[in-house]
All heavy atoms as an XYZ file, in Angstrom:
1042
protein
N      93.681    134.017    101.222
C      92.622    133.640    102.086
C      93.231    133.151    103.407
O      94.101    132.288    103.347
C      91.759    132.442    101.520
O      91.271    132.926    100.291
C      90.665    132.046    102.386
N      92.818    133.696    104.509
C      93.313    133.250    105.845
C      92.233    132.538    106.551
O      91.066    132.965    106.538
C      93.747    134.422    106.674
C      95.018    135.105    106.147
C      95.570    136.132    107.164
O      94.914    136.498    108.061
N      96.814    136.532    106.935
N      92.569    131.421    107.229
C      91.674    130.628    107.982
C      92.278    130.266    109.305
O      93.372    130.025    109.412
C      91.202    129.305    107.244
C      90.354    129.577    106.031
C      92.455    128.562    106.794
N      91.425    130.330    110.328
C      91.873    129.958    111.671
C      90.658    129.311    112.428
O      89.599    129.503    112.026
C      92.450    131.109    112.389
O      91.451    132.085    112.560
N      90.980    128.785    113.580
C      89.983    128.160    114.417
C      89.267    127.020    113.800
O      89.905    126.348    112.894
N      87.992    126.787    114.151
C      87.245    125.627    113.608
C      86.166    126.179    112.669
O      85.049    125.781    112.694
C      86.665    124.911    114.816
C      86.090    123.497    114.498
C      87.185    122.542    113.965
C      85.479    122.957    115.760
N      86.555    127.108    111.787
C      85.635    127.787    110.949
C      85.279    126.865    109.719
O      86.153    126.084    109.244
C      86.346    129.040    110.462
C      85.366    129.894    109.676
C      85.916    131.275    109.431
N      86.422    131.847    110.641
C      87.354    132.876    110.724
N      87.804    133.372    109.713
N      87.681    133.286    111.945
N      84.106    126.995    109.257
C      83.672    126.381    108.045
C      83.189    127.381    107.054
O      82.460    128.251    107.369
C      82.534    125.331    108.324
C      82.048    124.689    107.123
C      80.956    123.748    107.403
N      80.321    123.281    106.123
C      79.963    122.110    105.859
N      79.957    121.198    106.866
N      79.398    121.765    104.696
N      83.756    127.240    105.794
C      83.398    128.179    104.726
C      82.748    127.335    103.619
O      83.182    126.233    103.320
C      84.647    128.864    104.198
C      84.369    129.750    103.021
C      85.340    129.587    105.319
N      81.663    127.885    103.040
C      80.997    127.159    101.969
C      80.815    128.085    100.761
O      80.355    129.247    100.974
C      79.609    126.648    102.449
O      79.784    125.797    103.553
C      78.944    125.834    101.307
N      81.203    127.576     99.545
C      80.966    128.276     98.381
C      80.073    127.402     97.473
O      80.405    126.183     97.355
C      82.223    128.548     97.591
C      83.336    129.265     98.338
C      84.281    128.582     99.011
C      83.304    130.650     98.302
C      85.292    129.274     99.718
C      84.279    131.356     98.994
C      85.288    130.697     99.707
N      79.113    127.958     96.877
C      78.282    127.201     95.916
C      78.397    127.788     94.502
O      78.403    129.054     94.400
C      76.835    127.189     96.290
C      76.573    126.491     97.600
C      75.160    126.444     97.992
O      74.279    127.268     97.555
N      74.701    125.464     98.813
N      78.514    126.927     93.527
C      78.563    127.353     92.108
C      77.495    126.658     91.396
O      77.365    125.402     91.514
C      79.967    126.962     91.513
C      81.160    127.574     92.337
C      80.008    127.395     90.084
C      82.428    127.099     91.960
N      76.696    127.370     90.631
C      75.595    126.821     89.893
C      75.684    127.425     88.458
O      75.947    128.507     88.226
C      74.299    127.245     90.462
C      73.974    126.552     91.806
C      72.670    126.842     92.364
C      72.505    126.132     93.651
N      71.133    126.316     94.235
N      75.442    126.456     87.543
C      75.479    126.829     86.112
C      74.336    125.961     85.462
O      74.466    124.826     85.249
C      76.800    126.439     85.454
C      76.902    126.921     84.076
C      78.328    126.608     83.530
O      79.305    127.261     83.993
O      78.447    125.752     82.593
N      73.205    126.616     85.215
C      72.063    125.866     84.720
C      71.640    124.834     85.774
O      71.472    125.102     86.944
N      71.514    123.525     85.308
C      71.121    122.462     86.151
C      72.288    121.868     86.915
O      72.128    121.105     87.808
C      70.464    121.428     85.384
N      73.553    122.341     86.625
C      74.788    121.832     87.283
C      75.072    122.600     88.507
O      74.821    123.843     88.530
C      75.881    121.874     86.308
C      75.831    121.148     84.999
C      77.015    121.427     84.173
C      75.580    119.652     85.205
N      75.497    121.941     89.603
C      75.853    122.565     90.860
C      77.017    121.862     91.532
O      77.124    120.654     91.447
C      74.641    122.588     91.740
N      77.854    122.653     92.187
C      78.901    122.116     92.994
C      78.907    122.959     94.301
O      78.549    124.105     94.308
C      80.318    122.049     92.362
C      80.302    121.252     91.101
C      80.774    123.552     92.056
N      79.455    122.305     95.300
C      79.681    122.988     96.538
C      81.142    122.781     97.043
O      81.630    121.673     96.977
C      78.719    122.431     97.640
C      78.819    123.139     98.992
C      77.792    122.687     99.985
O      76.663    123.277     99.971
O      78.088    121.746    100.746
N      81.726    123.851     97.510
C      83.072    123.755     97.988
C      83.003    124.178     99.432
O      82.466    125.220     99.838
C      84.018    124.731     97.210
O      84.054    124.344     95.866
C      85.481    124.596     97.834
N      83.694    123.407    100.356
C      83.715    123.626    101.729
C      85.134    123.548    102.303
O      85.984    122.946    101.653
C      82.904    122.626    102.537
O      83.281    121.324    102.259
C      81.403    122.734    102.118
N      85.372    124.329    103.330
C      86.632    124.327    104.067
C      86.382    124.232    105.488
O      85.525    125.048    105.973
C      87.482    125.564    103.709
N      87.017    123.327    106.197
C      86.689    123.102    107.604
C      87.959    122.520    108.316
O      88.588    121.703    107.770
C      85.540    122.164    107.811
C      85.227    121.925    109.255
S      83.647    120.980    109.452
C      83.854    119.593    108.343
N      88.211    123.048    109.480
C      89.385    122.643    110.304
C      88.853    121.777    111.409
O      87.894    122.109    112.080
N      89.450    120.640    111.595
C      89.043    119.685    112.667
C      90.246    119.397    113.580
O      91.365    119.280    113.097
C      88.526    118.399    112.123
C      87.280    118.491    111.257
C      86.888    117.172    110.648
C      86.076    119.053    112.103
N      90.051    119.258    114.833
C      91.160    118.928    115.708
C      91.815    117.574    115.412
O      91.171    116.698    114.966
C      90.571    118.879    117.165
C      89.167    119.447    116.968
C      88.867    119.361    115.565
N      93.096    117.495    115.580
C      93.883    116.210    115.334
C      94.326    116.056    113.869
O      94.006    116.863    113.005
N      95.018    114.936    113.764
C      95.437    114.692    112.359
C      94.621    113.686    111.648
O      93.814    112.987    112.360
C      96.877    114.026    112.430
O      96.899    112.827    113.113
N      94.617    113.595    110.355
C      93.760    112.736    109.561
C      94.428    111.383    109.472
O      95.028    111.030    108.444
C      93.484    113.335    108.158
N      94.286    110.586    110.501
C      94.939    109.289    110.517
C      94.235    108.136    109.902
O      94.789    107.166    109.439
C      95.318    108.861    111.996
O      94.118    108.875    112.739
C      96.325    109.890    112.635
N      92.891    108.382    109.826
C      92.098    107.317    109.229
C      91.576    107.753    107.811
O      90.355    107.749    107.518
C      90.894    106.962    110.153
C      91.314    106.324    111.434
C      90.252    105.757    112.311
N      89.133    105.202    111.609
C      89.045    103.985    111.176
N      90.072    103.148    111.400
N      87.997    103.512    110.592
N      92.476    108.209    106.956
C      92.127    108.795    105.728
C      91.587    107.750    104.726
O      90.590    107.985    104.096
C      93.300    109.481    105.137
C      93.180    110.153    103.765
C      92.021    111.181    103.804
C      94.450    110.826    103.314
N      92.282    106.572    104.627
C      91.899    105.611    103.647
C      90.411    105.119    103.748
O      89.692    105.110    102.720
C      92.790    104.452    103.714
C      92.558    103.300    102.607
C      92.694    103.863    101.250
C      93.497    102.134    102.877
N      89.896    104.805    104.936
C      88.477    104.431    105.084
C      87.499    105.551    104.602
O      86.479    105.225    103.920
C      88.260    104.169    106.533
C      89.623    103.853    107.086
C      90.579    104.707    106.258
N      87.872    106.852    104.891
C      86.997    107.883    104.455
C      86.996    108.067    102.885
O      85.963    108.200    102.310
C      87.416    109.244    105.057
C      87.058    109.241    106.554
O      86.071    108.710    106.976
N      87.857    109.967    107.320
N      88.229    107.959    102.309
C      88.321    108.026    100.871
C      87.580    106.967    100.157
O      86.841    107.198     99.233
C      89.836    108.148    100.441
C      89.920    107.965     98.906
C      90.527    109.374    100.959
N      87.723    105.764    100.711
C      86.958    104.641    100.117
C      85.485    104.810    100.226
O      84.670    104.488     99.291
C      87.467    103.295    100.655
C      88.747    102.892    100.029
O      89.057    103.302     98.878
N      89.617    102.248    100.701
N      85.022    105.388    101.290
C      83.565    105.646    101.532
C      83.169    106.671    100.442
O      82.087    106.528     99.766
C      83.278    106.181    102.923
C      81.906    106.720    103.123
C      80.851    105.547    103.115
C      81.730    107.505    104.513
N      83.921    107.768    100.274
C      83.628    108.784     99.206
C      83.586    108.159     97.854
O      82.760    108.431     97.011
C      84.600    109.871     99.332
C      84.662    110.706    100.561
C      83.646    110.888    101.415
C      85.809    111.355    101.069
N      84.040    111.657    102.476
C      85.377    111.997    102.313
C      87.043    111.579    100.658
C      86.187    112.744    103.073
C      87.959    112.300    101.434
C      87.508    112.892    102.671
N      84.607    107.260     97.550
C      84.657    106.554     96.256
C      83.383    105.775     96.013
O      82.791    105.825     94.952
C      85.864    105.769     96.211
C      87.211    106.463     96.114
C      88.396    105.550     96.086
N      88.488    104.817     94.855
C      88.963    105.277     93.683
N      89.496    106.401     93.635
N      88.851    104.521     92.658
N      82.936    105.057     96.990
C      81.741    104.257     96.767
C      80.514    105.114     96.601
O      79.632    104.695     95.858
C      81.540    103.281     97.991
C      82.581    102.183     98.025
C      82.325    101.087     99.068
N      82.356    101.575    100.457
C      83.568    101.637    101.150
N      84.672    101.186    100.627
N      83.587    102.080    102.382
N      80.486    106.292     97.260
C      79.294    107.193     97.111
C      79.108    107.605     95.697
O      77.993    107.884     95.295
C      79.491    108.417     97.974
C      79.232    108.155     99.477
C      79.478    109.387    100.269
O      80.236    110.244     99.990
N      78.902    109.438    101.507
N      80.215    107.722     94.914
C      80.026    108.170     93.518
C      80.283    107.054     92.545
O      80.443    107.345     91.365
C      80.983    109.386     93.241
C      82.457    109.081     93.357
C      80.631    110.525     94.058
C      83.357    110.205     92.872
N      80.264    105.801     92.991
C      80.355    104.640     92.058
C      81.655    104.137     91.667
O      81.849    103.604     90.600
N      82.664    104.382     92.527
C      84.093    103.906     92.274
C      84.554    102.838     93.135
O      83.966    102.651     94.256
C      85.046    105.106     92.362
C      84.818    106.322     91.493
C      85.805    107.364     91.790
C      85.009    105.874     89.999
N      85.446    102.045     92.661
C      86.051    100.964     93.511
C      86.990    101.561     94.582
O      87.381    102.657     94.484
C      86.836    100.054     92.654
C      86.094     99.338     91.530
C      85.218     98.236     92.058
O      85.607     97.500     92.998
O      84.126     98.042     91.495
N      87.264    100.798     95.650
C      88.180    101.201     96.673
C      89.605    101.423     96.127
O      89.987    100.843     95.116
C      88.185    100.133     97.794
C      86.999    100.173     98.699
O      86.086    101.028     98.450
O      86.880     99.368     99.624
N      90.327    102.238     96.849
C      91.715    102.508     96.436
C      92.695    101.998     97.551
O      92.181    101.405     98.517
C      92.020    104.036     96.220
O      93.257    104.162     95.631
C      91.880    104.830     97.532
N      93.957    102.246     97.405
C      95.002    101.712     98.347
C      95.657    102.920     99.073
O      95.630    103.983     98.553
C      96.040    100.910     97.646
O      96.784    101.756     96.760
C      95.419     99.705     96.975
N      96.318    102.646    100.185
C      97.072    103.660    100.782
C      98.187    104.186     99.950
O      98.515    105.362     99.964
C      97.727    103.082    102.136
C      98.348    104.158    102.935
C      97.363    105.206    103.507
O      96.313    104.911    104.028
N      97.786    106.487    103.331
N      98.848    103.298     99.183
C      99.910    103.723     98.262
C      99.478    104.724     97.283
O     100.133    105.752     96.966
C     100.535    102.491     97.498
C     101.201    101.540     98.447
C     100.354    100.662     99.208
O      99.136    100.358     98.774
O     100.720    100.139    100.351
N      98.230    104.581     96.658
C      97.675    105.573     95.778
C      97.432    106.867     96.459
O      97.663    107.943     95.893
C      96.351    105.063     95.152
C      96.580    103.900     94.188
O      97.665    103.785     93.649
O      95.589    103.189     93.856
N      96.982    106.877     97.716
C      96.715    108.123     98.469
C      98.029    108.851     98.699
O      98.123    110.011     98.605
C      96.087    107.831     99.770
C      94.581    107.433     99.739
C      94.104    107.258    101.155
C      93.813    108.520     99.093
N      99.059    108.050     99.113
C     100.365    108.663     99.445
C     101.045    109.221     98.246
O     101.874    110.078     98.425
C     101.227    107.675    100.061
C     100.711    107.231    101.498
O      99.938    107.910    102.106
O     101.173    106.175    101.986
N     100.632    108.891     97.030
C     101.204    109.387     95.821
C     100.569    110.704     95.365
O     101.110    111.416     94.500
C     101.174    108.361     94.757
N      99.370    110.979     95.867
C      98.590    112.144     95.365
C      98.753    113.271     96.449
O      98.070    113.287     97.446
C      97.130    111.820     95.277
N      99.715    114.225     96.133
C     100.036    115.180     97.074
C      99.932    116.643     96.481
O      99.965    116.822     95.276
C     101.517    115.051     97.606
C     101.754    113.740     98.239
C     103.275    113.626     98.581
C     100.916    113.538     99.538
N      99.745    117.641     97.378
C      99.632    119.034     96.996
C     100.237    119.807     98.160
O     100.165    119.402     99.320
C      98.244    119.494     96.703
C      98.200    120.855     96.032
C      97.343    119.413     97.904
C      96.787    121.326     95.544
N     100.793    120.958     97.906
C     101.385    121.796     98.913
C     100.416    122.888     99.365
O      99.880    123.613     98.456
C     102.661    122.446     98.559
C     103.369    123.170     99.662
C     104.718    123.570     99.416
O     105.625    122.726     98.974
O     105.085    124.779     99.591
N     100.169    123.029    100.665
C      99.228    123.998    101.175
C      99.954    124.752    102.287
O     100.287    124.211    103.323
C      97.974    123.363    101.783
C      97.013    124.502    102.193
C      97.299    122.470    100.773
N     100.300    126.034    101.979
C     101.027    126.862    102.975
C     102.275    126.174    103.507
O     102.540    126.151    104.752
C     100.112    127.322    104.098
C     100.732    128.404    104.970
O     101.559    129.166    104.472
O     100.360    128.559    106.187
N     103.027    125.549    102.630
C     104.287    124.930    103.035
C     104.144    123.512    103.621
O     105.102    122.999    104.057
N     102.889    123.016    103.716
C     102.659    121.726    104.253
C     102.215    120.725    103.235
O     101.519    121.148    102.289
C     101.614    121.765    105.305
C     101.991    122.765    106.439
C     100.839    122.924    107.420
N     101.134    124.108    108.263
C     100.473    124.329    109.373
N      99.472    123.561    109.728
N     100.794    125.353    110.117
N     102.639    119.436    103.364
C     102.289    118.439    102.440
C     100.816    118.068    102.734
O     100.444    117.868    103.898
C     103.128    117.230    102.611
C     102.904    116.141    101.679
C     103.754    115.014    101.958
N     103.025    114.234    102.914
C     103.154    112.833    103.093
N     103.996    112.174    102.373
N     102.535    112.226    104.003
N      99.961    118.005    101.697
C      98.645    117.725    101.822
C      98.324    116.581    100.794
O      98.917    116.452     99.746
N      97.313    115.782    101.252
C      96.810    114.767    100.297
C      95.777    115.415     99.347
O      94.905    116.200     99.845
C      96.107    113.631    101.038
C      96.985    112.721    101.802
N      97.478    112.926    103.020
C      97.628    111.575    101.374
C      98.286    112.029    103.449
N      98.373    111.165    102.420
N      95.873    115.053     98.101
C      94.851    115.546     97.071
C      94.207    114.412     96.482
O      94.788    113.682     95.717
C      95.650    116.334     96.055
C      94.789    117.133     95.042
C      93.395    117.232     95.217
C      95.327    117.705     93.924
C      92.689    117.881     94.332
C      94.555    118.408     93.042
C      93.194    118.477     93.232
O      92.427    119.127     92.251
N      92.899    114.251     96.735
C      92.092    113.142     96.268
C      91.223    113.641     95.167
O      90.421    114.644     95.331
C      91.299    112.508     97.414
C      92.166    111.895     98.452
C      90.311    111.454     96.850
C      92.344    112.724     99.685
N      91.282    113.093     93.956
C      90.550    113.438     92.809
C      89.673    112.240     92.436
O      90.150    111.208     92.075
C      91.361    113.851     91.585
C      92.253    115.023     91.891
C      93.312    115.008     90.674
N      94.473    115.835     90.982
C      95.608    115.343     91.596
N      95.743    114.097     91.940
N      96.626    116.252     91.883
N      88.306    112.442     92.569
C      87.377    111.305     92.316
C      86.430    111.713     91.231
O      85.642    112.774     91.414
C      86.656    110.968     93.613
C      87.482    110.643     94.820
C      86.618    110.398     96.035
C      88.387    109.449     94.628
N      86.320    110.959     90.182
C      85.393    111.237     89.116
C      84.596    110.006     88.853
O      85.122    108.965     88.541
C      86.133    111.689     87.788
C      85.089    111.946     86.718
C      86.927    112.964     88.050
N      83.332    110.090     89.135
C      82.393    108.888     89.015
C      82.227    108.495     87.568
O      82.524    109.293     86.613
N      81.604    107.353     87.354
C      81.250    106.894     86.005
C      80.340    107.853     85.342
O      79.423    108.553     85.858
C      80.530    105.575     86.230
C      80.764    105.147     87.650
C      81.116    106.406     88.387
N      80.631    108.119     83.994
C      79.870    109.078     83.191
C      78.557    108.478     82.708
O      77.739    109.234     82.209
C      80.751    109.581     82.031
O      81.020    108.483     81.205
N      78.348    107.187     82.850
C      77.148    106.525     82.320
C      76.043    106.479     83.357
O      75.095    105.635     83.240
C      77.421    105.200     81.742
C      78.051    104.254     82.823
O      78.347    104.689     83.916
O      78.180    103.034     82.509
N      76.056    107.292     84.485
C      75.033    107.281     85.438
C      74.033    108.432     85.131
O      74.347    109.278     84.377
C      75.627    107.382     86.818
O      76.294    108.720     86.931
C      76.574    106.301     87.177
N      72.894    108.474     85.886
C      71.887    109.457     85.641
C      72.473    110.891     85.944
O      72.201    111.822     85.256
C      70.720    109.229     86.514
C      69.566    110.181     86.365
C      68.344    109.820     87.138
O      68.058    108.567     87.327
O      67.690    110.767     87.654
N      73.259    110.970     87.005
C      73.909    112.179     87.407
C      75.354    111.940     87.763
O      75.650    111.582     88.949
C      73.150    112.773     88.654
C      73.730    114.077     89.052
C      73.009    114.733     90.233
N      73.694    116.051     90.620
C      73.844    116.400     91.805
N      73.336    115.724     92.815
N      74.414    117.534     92.076
N      76.288    112.057     86.810
C      77.703    111.867     87.068
C      78.187    112.800     88.114
O      77.972    114.053     88.013
C      78.387    112.078     85.748
C      77.254    111.872     84.722
C      76.037    112.402     85.391
N      78.948    112.297     89.131
C      79.394    113.155     90.199
C      80.907    113.128     90.262
O      81.557    112.125     89.802
C      78.817    112.613     91.556
C      77.293    112.665     91.673
C      76.953    112.038     93.023
C      76.864    114.150     91.699
N      81.470    114.055     90.855
C      82.944    114.153     91.106
C      83.215    114.933     92.390
O      82.363    115.654     92.910
C      83.732    114.929     89.920
N      84.461    114.627     92.971
C      84.773    115.188     94.225
C      86.325    115.412     94.196
O      87.044    114.573     93.858
C      84.421    114.223     95.367
C      84.709    114.679     96.755
S      84.362    113.467     98.068
C      82.652    112.969     97.714
N      86.719    116.656     94.653
C      88.093    116.997     94.797
C      88.225    117.243     96.324
O      87.399    118.042     96.878
C      88.495    118.151     93.990
C      88.210    118.150     92.512
C      88.541    119.510     91.914
C      88.994    117.053     91.869
N      89.239    116.583     96.959
C      89.410    116.751     98.376
C      90.924    116.961     98.699
O      91.756    116.229     98.174
C      88.871    115.554     99.222
C      89.095    115.775    100.704
C      87.445    115.244     98.914
N      91.156    117.983     99.414
C      92.557    118.254     99.964
C      92.514    118.208    101.441
O      91.708    118.852    102.045
C      93.174    119.554     99.417
C      94.443    119.897    100.144
C      93.296    119.528     97.955
N      93.412    117.407    102.001
C      93.505    117.332    103.494
C      94.929    117.785    103.839
O      95.897    117.170    103.316
C      93.280    115.933    104.050
C      91.876    115.426    103.832
C      91.807    114.601    102.626
C      91.446    114.641    104.989
N      95.128    118.832    104.707
C      96.411    119.288    105.017
C      96.382    119.839    106.420
O      95.361    120.217    106.947
C      96.894    120.429    104.130
N      97.512    119.680    107.127
C      97.593    120.205    108.503
C      98.777    119.578    109.174
O      99.768    119.209    108.580
N      98.556    119.435    110.524
C      99.625    118.836    111.382
C      98.982    117.980    112.424
O      97.834    117.619    112.219
C     100.513    119.962    111.932
C      99.676    121.005    112.741
O      98.680    120.583    113.251
O     100.174    122.104    112.768
N      99.739    117.635    113.427
C      99.203    116.748    114.518
C      98.083    117.445    115.304
O      97.216    116.712    115.872
C     100.296    116.339    115.527
C     101.418    115.520    114.858
C     100.952    114.158    114.332
O      99.845    114.022    113.939
N     101.810    113.232    114.386
N      98.033    118.766    115.317
C      96.945    119.467    116.092
C      95.685    119.687    115.360
O      94.606    119.779    115.934
C      97.497    120.776    116.622
C      98.678    120.529    117.500
O      98.708    119.652    118.290
O      99.605    121.424    117.441
N      95.748    119.888    114.009
C      94.545    120.281    113.237
C      94.754    119.794    111.804
O      95.752    119.883    111.202
C      94.399    121.770    113.245
C      93.130    122.204    112.503
C      92.710    123.591    112.769
N      92.704    123.977    114.164
C      91.732    123.649    115.013
N      90.733    122.991    114.645
N      91.749    124.088    116.287
N      93.612    119.348    111.250
C      93.548    118.913    109.831
C      92.497    119.786    109.173
O      91.344    119.837    109.641
C      93.208    117.476    109.668
O      94.182    116.624    110.316
C      93.114    116.976    108.193
N      92.908    120.351    108.060
C      91.962    121.112    107.248
C      91.478    120.263    106.054
O      92.270    119.664    105.376
C      92.640    122.440    106.776
C      92.693    123.462    107.827
C      93.689    123.676    108.690
C      91.641    124.367    108.175
N      93.356    124.612    109.666
C      92.101    125.067    109.308
C      90.376    124.613    107.674
C      91.272    126.050    109.896
C      89.639    125.588    108.262
C      90.114    126.297    109.363
N      90.144    120.301    105.843
C      89.531    119.624    104.784
C      88.957    120.688    103.767
O      88.279    121.576    104.204
C      88.374    118.791    105.230
C      88.685    117.648    106.090
C      88.980    117.789    107.375
C      88.683    116.389    105.541
C      89.300    116.761    108.254
C      88.996    115.334    106.340
C      89.254    115.433    107.670
N      89.390    120.550    102.549
C      88.923    121.370    101.406
C      88.275    120.456    100.459
O      88.946    119.545     99.956
C      90.086    122.143    100.740
C      90.849    122.958    101.707
C      92.003    122.451    102.367
C      90.492    124.345    102.013
C      92.757    123.220    103.289
C      91.183    125.044    102.960
C      92.330    124.499    103.560
N      87.005    120.609    100.210
C      86.268    119.639     99.419
C      85.360    120.331     98.373
O      84.650    121.333     98.700
C      85.485    118.682    100.240
C      84.674    117.705     99.437
C      84.049    116.618    100.328
C      82.722    117.089    100.839
N      82.003    115.939    101.442
N      85.444    119.882     97.086
C      84.470    120.331     96.053
C      83.737    119.123     95.602
O      84.371    118.126     95.248
C      85.272    120.995     94.833
C      84.261    121.398     93.738
S      85.093    122.112     92.283
C      85.143    123.803     92.919
N      82.491    119.209     95.645
C      81.611    118.011     95.327
C      80.437    118.454     94.516
O      79.781    119.481     94.793
C      81.140    117.329     96.609
C      80.256    116.175     96.403
C      80.667    115.031     95.842
C      78.923    116.233     96.703
C      79.934    113.916     95.551
C      78.070    115.174     96.496
C      78.512    113.969     95.903
N      80.102    117.686     93.509
C      78.859    117.929     92.739
C      78.951    117.331     91.316
O      79.659    116.320     91.099
N      78.173    117.903     90.421
C      78.164    117.403     89.039
C      79.554    117.373     88.415
O      80.243    118.385     88.420
C      77.185    118.246     88.210
C      75.746    118.146     88.661
O      75.175    117.104     88.483
O      75.247    119.133     89.253
N      79.966    116.277     87.895
C      81.343    116.043     87.441
C      81.741    117.065     86.385
O      82.883    117.603     86.376
C      81.607    114.663     87.022
O      80.806    114.297     85.944
N      80.847    117.434     85.493
C      81.155    118.352     84.346
C      81.629    119.700     84.976
O      82.603    120.275     84.553
C      79.962    118.520     83.483
C      80.249    119.499     82.316
C      78.988    119.712     81.468
O      78.047    118.930     81.432
O      78.990    120.771     80.759
N      80.905    120.132     86.000
C      81.192    121.443     86.584
C      82.346    121.380     87.517
O      83.263    122.267     87.530
C      80.003    122.050     87.327
C      80.097    123.527     87.710
C      80.402    124.423     86.598
C      78.709    123.944     88.327
N      82.556    120.314     88.262
C      83.665    120.133     89.133
C      84.906    120.123     88.305
O      85.969    120.848     88.669
C      83.528    118.805     89.939
C      84.992    118.493     90.591
C      82.489    118.855     91.004
N      84.917    119.411     87.133
C      86.115    119.346     86.335
C      86.475    120.716     85.706
O      87.622    121.061     85.590
C      85.992    118.245     85.274
C      85.933    116.871     85.839
C      85.632    115.829     84.731
C      87.219    116.466     86.524
N      85.409    121.473     85.370
C      85.619    122.823     84.820
C      86.174    123.705     85.834
O      86.943    124.640     85.582
C      84.334    123.321     84.383
C      84.503    124.321     83.142
C      83.251    124.642     82.495
N      82.264    123.574     82.440
C      80.895    123.758     82.307
N      80.453    124.922     82.133
N      80.111    122.704     82.269
N      85.787    123.546     87.146
C      86.276    124.417     88.225
C      87.503    123.936     88.920
O      87.969    124.566     89.926
C      85.111    124.623     89.225
C      83.957    125.403     88.696
C      84.262    126.838     88.246
O      85.067    127.465     89.055
O      83.679    127.306     87.292
N      88.048    122.803     88.527
C      89.169    122.139     89.164
C      90.376    123.151     89.382
O      90.973    123.183     90.462
C      89.586    120.923     88.340
C      90.772    120.218     88.934
C      91.131    119.005     87.975
C      92.350    118.281     88.336
N      93.597    118.950     87.843
N      90.763    123.842     88.332
C      91.933    124.741     88.470
C      91.691    125.840     89.433
O      92.543    126.191     90.266
C      92.180    125.368     87.100
C      93.465    126.153     87.062
C      93.826    126.631     85.644
O      93.731    125.800     84.732
O      94.125    127.802     85.525
N      90.457    126.329     89.529
C      90.093    127.444     90.560
C      90.161    126.814     91.949
O      90.543    127.491     92.931
C      88.749    128.006     90.236
C      88.792    128.848     89.041
C      87.473    129.595     88.874
N      87.479    130.201     87.529
C      86.404    130.707     86.937
N      85.281    130.579     87.519
N      86.438    131.238     85.718
N      89.665    125.582     92.076
C      89.731    124.901     93.425
C      91.184    124.755     93.821
O      91.485    125.122     94.976
C      89.071    123.537     93.313
C      89.192    122.711     94.577
C      88.388    122.922     95.686
C      90.114    121.672     94.636
C      88.563    122.206     96.828
C      90.257    120.909     95.756
C      89.442    121.136     96.844
N      92.007    124.333     92.958
C      93.458    124.188     93.268
C      94.062    125.556     93.581
O      94.914    125.578     94.582
C      94.216    123.509     92.167
C      93.790    122.052     91.919
C      94.298    121.442     90.636
O      94.905    122.161     89.875
O      93.939    120.262     90.404
N      93.763    126.608     92.851
C      94.242    127.939     93.152
C      93.803    128.349     94.639
O      94.539    128.970     95.334
C      93.802    128.948     92.189
C      94.427    128.787     90.793
C      93.858    129.699     89.702
O      93.108    130.699     90.109
O      94.128    129.516     88.573
N      92.557    128.149     94.894
C      92.046    128.485     96.188
C      92.776    127.755     97.285
O      93.270    128.419     98.301
C      90.476    128.178     96.354
C      89.973    128.086     97.724
C      89.937    129.261     98.414
C      89.603    126.943     98.305
C      89.448    129.341     99.757
C      89.077    126.973     99.567
C      89.004    128.109    100.315
N      93.022    126.453     97.179
C      93.673    125.742     98.205
C      95.130    126.174     98.355
O      95.617    126.338     99.466
C      93.642    124.200     97.889
C      94.587    123.439     98.766
C      92.196    123.686     98.015
N      95.740    126.455     97.195
C      97.171    126.918     97.323
C      97.313    128.354     97.890
O      98.306    128.732     98.368
C      97.777    126.877     95.931
C      98.169    125.446     95.492
C      98.951    125.406     94.226
N      99.274    124.137     93.762
C      98.731    123.415     92.757
N      97.779    124.045     91.980
N      99.079    122.280     92.479
N      96.215    129.123     97.863
C      96.195    130.450     98.445
C      96.043    130.474     99.951
O      96.211    131.502    100.594
C      95.156    131.349     97.773
O      93.852    130.924     98.372
N      95.693    129.397    100.544
C      95.407    129.290    101.991
C      96.647    129.577    102.797
O      97.746    129.175    102.444
C      94.793    127.964    102.370
C      94.833    127.734    103.859
C      93.398    127.812    101.761
N      96.445    130.380    103.871
C      97.497    130.607    104.853
C      96.974    130.185    106.181
O      95.951    130.618    106.621
C      97.869    132.127    104.922
O      98.303    132.597    103.610
C      98.897    132.369    105.948
N      97.654    129.319    106.871
C      97.324    128.841    108.179
C      97.684    129.866    109.207
O      98.843    130.303    109.203
C      97.897    127.520    108.517
C      97.425    126.393    107.662
C      98.265    125.777    106.674
C      96.135    125.876    107.676
C      97.804    124.790    105.788
C      95.706    124.876    106.882
C      96.572    124.307    105.950
N      96.834    130.274    110.102
C      97.034    131.300    111.036
C      96.743    130.651    112.426
O      95.642    130.083    112.609
C      96.187    132.550    110.813
C      96.378    133.546    111.929
C      96.439    133.089    109.478
N      97.651    130.796    113.388
C      97.319    130.303    114.767
C      96.051    131.019    115.294
O      95.814    132.114    115.012
C      98.529    130.668    115.598
C      99.631    130.996    114.637
C      98.947    131.405    113.273
N      95.271    130.258    116.077
C      94.077    130.793    116.654
C      94.323    132.044    117.386
O      95.237    132.103    118.207
C      93.421    129.767    117.487
N      93.621    133.141    116.987
C      93.779    134.435    117.699
C      95.007    135.177    117.349
O      95.387    136.125    117.959
N      95.764    134.719    116.305
C      97.025    135.365    116.052
C      97.179    135.724    114.534
O      96.337    135.503    113.736
N      98.394    136.197    114.276
C      98.746    136.509    112.851
C      99.831    135.550    112.478
O     100.714    135.193    113.294
C      99.252    137.921    112.903
C      99.578    138.488    111.504
O     100.084    137.678    110.665
O      99.346    139.666    111.283
N      99.906    135.156    111.234
C     100.905    134.225    110.767
C     102.338    134.783    111.094
O     103.313    134.042    111.256
C     100.738    134.015    109.259
C     101.797    132.960    108.730
C     101.570    132.549    107.408
C     102.655    131.542    107.026
N     102.289    130.631    106.124
N     102.482    136.043    111.110
C     103.784    136.679    111.399
C     104.170    136.765    112.826
O     105.196    137.298    113.177
C     103.872    138.069    110.711
C     103.719    137.917    109.259
O     104.222    137.089    108.594
N     102.880    138.855    108.649
N     103.230    136.372    113.703
C     103.570    136.449    115.187
C     104.643    135.426    115.524
O     104.856    134.452    115.031
C     102.301    136.035    116.005
C     101.355    137.279    116.026
O     101.706    138.393    115.615
O     100.236    137.028    116.535
C-alpha cells in the first residue's frame, strides 16, 4: 500500500452486530503532543491515563521508521466493550495516523491484519515515487 499527501483512507469491517473502522491519515508536522491524545482516547473507552514512559516502550516499525503503537482495550463489563489500535509514524514534516476502533471482540480478532497493513505501508514523497 502506498500513501502520499494528506489522504485519508477508511476501511469498515462488520460481522453481525460487531463493527470496527480503520482509518489512515497524514497530518503536517510531528506528533509532539501524543500523551494528551492517548489519555483522551483511554478515557473514551473507560481506561485510566498512562505515562510517557509506557508510550515510549510501545513501538512498531513502519517503512523503516520508528512508530508508536498504542493498544487500548476497554473494560469487558460494559454494555459495549470497545478497543482501539493506533500507530503514529512519520518525521518532523508529517505524521501518519493508522487507527482501528470499534467493538473489542472484533478489533482483537483483526489485530494481526491491522498490524500487517501498517507494516505494508510505504511512504512516498508528494507527487513522487519512493525510488526517486
